[in-house]
C-alpha positions, -999 to +999 in steps of 0.1 A: +556-510-491+592-504-503+607-510-538+604-548-533+575-568-549+549-590-533+563-620-551+597-613-535+582-612-501+563-645-506+594-662-520+615-651-490+588-663-466+587-697-482+625-700-483+630-690-447+602-711-432+613-738-409+594-767-395+573-797-405+549-800-433+519-786-413+537-762-388+560-735-402+579-708-383+597-679-398+623-656-382+620-620-393+657-613-388+667-639-414+638-630-437+646-593-437+682-600-447+671-624-475+646-599-488+673-572-489+695-594-510+667-607-533+652-573-539+683-552-538+665-528-514+690-515-489+669-483-482+637-495-466+637-498-428+639-532-411+605-525-395+588-519-429+603-551-443+594-571-412+558-559-414+554-570-450+570-604-442+547-607-412+516-601-434+527-626-460+536-653-434+503-649-415+484-652-448+502-685-455+494-697-420+530-696-406+540-686-371+563-656-370+591-648-346+596-611-344+633-611-336+644-581-357+661-555-336+666-520-349+702-509-349+714-544-341+743-541-365+756-510-347+755-523-311+787-532-294+778-563-273+813-563-257+804-533-236+770-545-224+767-553-187+740-573-169+725-550-143+708-577-123+735-600-111 
């Protein structure tokens, strides 16, 4: 675990959870960004943070969407081409 605290992870999971009272879903991409801001940790990898978020969300009974993409902030989507047209 990085320099962030367990209580920070739990707080972020609860803040980012979407859904009804008995079915909650959390997006790791949003939660990772929220955890970075809350904890001030801009050094830990997205994967490490997403793993901690995943553990906390599963313990709380939430479904998790693993939509974090490594290097997503450096991709240039304008140059992507669809190969199968």
